[in-house]
C-alpha positions in Angstrom: -10.5 12.2 -29.3 -11.2 11.8 -25.6 -8.7 8.9 -25.4 -6.1 10.8 -27.2 -6.5 14.1 -24.7 -6.7 11.7 -21.4 -3.1 10.5 -22.3 -1.8 13.8 -23.0 -3.1 14.8 -19.7 -1.8 11.8 -17.8 2.2 12.1 -17.0 3.9 8.6 -15.9 6.0 10.5 -13.5 2.7 11.0 -11.4 2.7 8.6 -8.5 0.1 7.7 -6.2 1.6 6.8 -2.8 -0.5 5.5 0.0 0.5 4.0 3.7 -0.3 0.1 3.6 -3.0 0.7 6.0 -4.5 2.9 3.4 -4.1 0.3 0.8 -5.8 -2.2 3.0 -8.5 -0.2 4.1 -12.1 -1.1 3.7 -14.3 1.1 1.5 -16.6 1.1 -1.5 -16.0 3.4 -4.2 -17.4 4.0 -8.2 -14.8 3.6 -10.7 -15.1 7.4 -11.1 -14.4 8.2 -7.4 -11.4 6.2 -7.1 -10.2 7.9 -10.1 -11.0 11.3 -8.9 -9.0 10.4 -5.3 -6.0 8.8 -7.0 -5.7 11.8 -9.2 -5.7 14.3 -5.9 -3.2 11.6 -3.9 -0.9 12.2 -7.4 -0.9 15.9 -6.7 0.7 15.5 -3.0 4.6 16.0 -2.9 7.0 13.9 -1.2 7.9 17.0 1.0 4.4 18.4 1.6 3.6 18.7 5.3 0.4 19.5 4.7 -2.6 19.1 2.7 -3.5 21.9 0.2 -6.7 22.1 -2.0 -5.9 19.7 -4.8 -7.3 21.8 -8.3 -8.6 19.7 -10.8 -10.4 21.0 -13.6 -13.4 19.9 -15.1 -12.6 19.0 -18.8 -9.9 16.7 -16.9 -12.4 15.0 -14.9 -14.8 14.8 -17.7 -11.8 13.1 -19.8 -11.0 10.1 -16.9 -14.7 10.0 -16.0 -15.5 9.1 -19.3 -18.4 11.7 -19.7 -19.4 14.2 -22.5 -17.9 17.7 -22.5 -21.3 19.2 -22.7 -22.7 17.7 -19.4 -19.4 17.3 -17.5 -20.2 20.4 -15.0 -23.0 18.4 -14.0 -21.7 15.0 -13.9 -18.7 16.1 -11.8 -20.9 17.4 -9.4 -22.8 14.5 -8.8 -19.3 12.3 -8.3 -18.2 14.7 -5.7 -21.1 15.2 -3.7 -21.1 11.3 -3.8 -17.5 11.0 -2.5 -18.3 13.7 0.1 -20.3 11.0 1.7 -18.1 8.0 1.4 -16.6 6.6 4.2 -13.3 4.2 4.8 -12.6 2.0 7.8 -8.8 2.0 8.6 -8.0 -1.2 11.2 -4.7 -0.4 13.6 -3.9 -2.4 16.6 -6.5 -1.2 19.3 -8.4 1.0 16.9 -10.8 1.5 14.2 -10.8 4.6 12.3 -14.0 5.5 10.0 -13.5 8.5 7.9 -14.4 10.2 5.0 -12.2 10.8 2.2 -12.5 14.2 1.6 -13.9 17.4 3.6 -15.1 19.8 0.7 -15.4 20.1 -2.8 -15.3 24.1 -3.8 -16.2 24.8 -7.3 -15.2 28.3 -8.4 -17.4 29.9 -10.9 -16.3 30.8 -14.2 -13.0 29.0 -14.3 -13.8 25.3 -15.0 -12.0 24.2 -11.5 -12.8 22.5 -8.3 -10.8 22.4 -5.4 -11.0 19.3 -3.6 -10.0 18.7 0.3 -8.8 15.9 2.1 -9.8 15.1 5.3 -7.0 16.2 7.8 -6.9 12.8 9.7 -5.6 11.1 6.5 -2.6 12.9 7.1 -0.6 10.3 8.6 -1.6 7.7 5.7 -0.7 10.1 2.8 1.8 12.6 3.8 5.7 12.3 4.8 5.7 8.5 4.6 8.9 7.0 5.4 8.3 3.7 5.0 5.5 0.8 5.1 3.7 2.6 2.0 3.0 1.7 -1.9 3.7 3.5 -4.8 1.7 3.3 -8.4 2.3 4.9 -11.3 -1.1 6.7 -12.1 -1.4 6.2 -15.6 -1.6 2.3 -15.1 -4.3 2.9 -12.1 -6.3 5.3 -14.6 -6.1 2.8 -17.1 -8.1 0.2 -15.6 -11.7 0.0 -16.3 -13.1 -1.8 -13.3 -12.5 -0.5 -9.7 -11.6 -4.2 -8.4 -9.0 -4.0 -11.2 -7.6 -0.6 -9.0 -8.1 -2.0 -5.7 -6.4 -5.8 -7.0 -3.8 -4.1 -8.4 -2.8 -2.0 -5.4 -2.8 -5.0 -3.0 -0.8 -7.0 -4.8 1.8 -4.0 -5.9 2.1 -3.7 -2.2 3.6 -7.3 -1.9 5.3 -7.2 -5.5 8.9 -7.8 -4.0 7.6 -10.6 -2.0 6.1 -12.6 -5.1 3.2 -14.0 -2.9 0.5 -13.1 -0.9 -2.6 -15.0 0.8 -5.6 -13.4 1.8 -8.5 -14.2 3.7 -11.6 -14.6 1.3 -13.5 -12.5 3.7 -11.3 -9.8 4.0 -10.5 -9.7 0.3 -14.1 -9.0 -0.3 -14.0 -6.3 2.4 -11.0 -4.6 0.6 -12.7 -4.7 -2.6 -16.1 -3.2 -1.0 -18.1 -6.0 -1.9 -21.4 -5.9 0.5 -22.6 -9.5 1.8 -25.3 -10.0 -0.9 -23.1 -9.4 -3.8 -21.9 -12.6 -5.0 -21.9 -14.2 -1.8 -21.3 -17.5 -3.4 -17.4 -18.2 -4.0 -17.8 -19.8 -7.6 -19.9 -16.5 -8.5 -17.2 -13.9 -6.9 -14.5 -16.0 -9.0 -16.6 -15.9 -12.3 -17.3 -12.2 -12.0 -14.9 -10.5 -9.8 -11.8 -12.5 -9.6 -11.3 -13.9 -13.1 -12.2 -10.4 -14.9 -9.8 -8.9 -12.8 -7.1 -11.1 -13.7 -7.4 -11.1 -17.0 -7.4 -7.1 -17.2 -4.3 -7.0 -15.0 -2.5 -9.4 -17.5 -3.6 -7.0 -20.4 -2.6 -4.1 -19.2 -0.8 -3.9 -16.1 3.2 -4.1 -15.1 2.4 -7.2 -13.2 -0.1 -9.7 -12.8 -0.9 -13.3 -10.8 -2.1 -16.8 -10.8 -3.9 -17.9 -7.8 -4.6 -21.2 -5.6 -7.7 -21.8 -3.5 -7.1 -22.4 0.0 -10.0 -24.5 1.4 -11.3 -24.3 5.0 -13.1 -27.8 5.2 -15.0 -27.9 1.9 -15.5 -24.3 1.0 -12.8 -22.1 0.1 -11.7 -19.8 2.6 -8.5 -18.0 1.2 -6.8 -17.2 -1.7 -2.9 -17.2 -2.3 -1.8 -15.0 -5.1 1.3 -15.6 -6.9 2.7 -11.9 -8.3 4.3 -12.2 -11.6 6.2 -8.8 -12.9 6.4 -8.5 -16.7 9.2 -6.4 -16.6 11.3 -8.9 -14.5 10.2 -11.4 -17.5 11.7 -9.1 -20.0 14.8 -8.1 -18.6 15.6 -11.9 -17.8 15.0 -12.7 -21.4 17.5 -10.0 -22.7 20.3 -10.7 -19.9 23.0 -12.6 -21.3 23.7 -16.2 -19.9 26.0 -15.5 -17.4 23.8 -12.5 -16.1 20.7 -14.9 -15.5 20.0 -15.1 -11.9 20.7 -18.3 -9.9 17.2 -20.6 -10.1 15.4 -21.0 -6.9 16.4 -24.6 -5.3 13.4 -27.0 -5.5 11.4 -28.1 -2.9 13.8 -31.5 -2.7 17.1 -32.5 -3.6 16.1 -33.6 -6.9 14.0 -31.9 -9.6 11.9 -35.2 -9.8 10.0 -34.1 -7.1 5.8 -35.4 -8.2 3.7 -32.4 -8.4 1.4 -33.6 -5.2 4.3 -33.5 -3.1 5.0 -29.8 -4.2 1.3 -29.0 -3.7 1.5 -30.5 -0.1 4.8 -28.6 0.7 3.5 -25.4 -0.7 0.8 -25.6 2.2 3.5 -25.7 4.6 4.5 -22.4 6.2 7.4 -20.8 4.1 9.8 -21.0 7.1 9.6 -24.8 7.7 9.5 -26.0 4.1 13.3 -26.2 3.6 13.3 -28.8 6.6 14.6 -32.2 5.7 12.4 -33.6 8.7 9.2 -32.1 6.9 9.8 -32.9 3.2 10.8 -36.7 4.4 7.6 -36.9 6.4 5.4 -35.6 3.6 6.9 -38.0 1.1 6.7 -41.0 3.1 2.9 -40.5 4.4 2.0 -39.3 1.2 3.0 -42.8 -0.1 1.1 -44.5 3.1 -1.8 -42.7 3.4 -2.4 -40.5 0.2 -2.8 -37.2 -0.7 -6.1 -35.9 1.5 -4.4 -37.4 4.6 -1.6 -35.6 4.7 -2.8 -32.7 3.4 -5.6 -32.2 6.2 -2.8 -33.1 8.8 -0.8 -30.2 7.2 -3.6 -28.0 7.7 -4.5 -28.9 11.2 -1.2 -28.4 12.2 -0.9 -25.2 10.8 -3.8 -24.3 12.5 -2.6 -25.7 15.9 1.3 -26.0 16.3 2.7 -23.5 18.8 6.2 -24.7 18.9 8.4 -27.2 17.2 6.5 -27.2 13.6 8.1 -30.1 12.4 7.6 -32.3 15.2 4.2 -31.3 15.7 3.7 -32.4 12.0 5.4 -35.5 12.2 3.4 -36.6 15.5 0.0 -35.6 13.7 1.0 -37.5 10.3 1.5 -40.5 12.1 -1.5 -40.7 14.7 -3.7 -39.0 12.5 -4.5 -35.9 14.8 -6.5 -34.0 12.3 -9.2 -37.2 11.8 -11.7 -35.4 14.4 -10.8 -31.8 13.6 -11.6 -32.4 9.8 -14.7 -33.8 10.7 -15.9 -30.7 13.0 -14.8 -28.7 10.2 -17.2 -30.4 7.8 -19.9 -30.3 10.6 -22.8 -27.7 10.0 -21.9 -25.8 12.9 -18.0 -24.9 11.9 -15.8 -23.9 14.3 -13.9 -20.8 13.0 -11.3 -21.0 10.0 -7.8 -20.3 11.0 -6.5 -17.2 10.0 -3.6 -16.7 7.5 -1.2 -15.9 10.5 -2.4 -19.2 12.1 -1.9 -21.4 8.9 1.7 -19.9 8.6 3.0 -21.1 12.1 2.9 -17.6 13.7 1.8 -17.1 17.1 -0.4 -13.9 16.8 -1.4 -11.5 14.0 1.0 -8.9 15.5 4.2 -11.3 15.1 2.9 -12.2 11.5 2.6 -8.4 10.7 5.7 -7.8 12.0 7.4 -10.6 9.8 6.0 -9.5 6.5 6.8 -6.0 7.2 10.1 -6.7 8.1 10.6 -9.2 4.9 9.1 -6.1 2.8 11.6 -3.8 3.6 14.3 -6.3 3.5 13.4 -6.7 -0.2 13.5 -2.9 -0.8 17.1 -3.1 0.8 16.0 -1.2 3.8 16.9 -2.7 7.6 14.7 -2.4 10.2 
């Protein structure tokens, strides 16, 4: 009965829209707390200029929190009290904002209602959003059984049009709200968080993902997600042959590219993959020295090349510039692993962020 009522209360037209800074913010919320906040956000209208007290019924809360009707009032008070103490961190250039989600929870006797108010400093991240935001259907988000699936879904929905997202492992753990002592080993994080989230999204969401592990030395330092949309797959299957989109060009002039060469090419920053000199160098040196030799010189070039990436990579492959660097990576005292923007060949985090934002807006048909 509770499941039927839950579906009746939700509308597929309700949308949760957040700025991308809020999507990527650091916070730790339980499943119930996330569901409550998402419900509040879905009540915000696009033309709202200020926050309002967002009124939610206790019975509605009980349904999506999964608590018995008789204990609903008590359980809801526990959830809202806990939420009032939660802090999120929003990182911006030159600024770190630490802030609470809600400023008050007002229970009105005899009505079965609670009025919840957002902290006013959250206005730039939830109101009057004109760009650089992510929207998700509330029905989809409330259908997940794990708080980690909710977070992962929004992080990948943000990059849905780009089809790929790479996130440092440390950064991903922070975004998911994991403490340092919870699944500190990658193998446990993968088994207990990453794979269950992947399975739940594959079963319930309108998009799912595959992932590659990017290693810093011998350790996994980042995850590259390939974002796949179920809707796109279904629509493509139904299109007449003449309407099918042209396939993406392969990374080499033929379709006979060895899998090892494809894997190496995937390590090269996107903007350099189409260069013939890059492909020729990878193919030549992979035959001469093997996969691992070429891989570590690519990673070295990603971290070190400032200008003329193709020329730098060719010289690195010719003289094995990565040899000593690779030993340093494996030493007990390791140098700081390269960031995503460094491996992608950008000069700074800001340059990388600006590039990704522009690409994201272009994917939505917006010129910036």
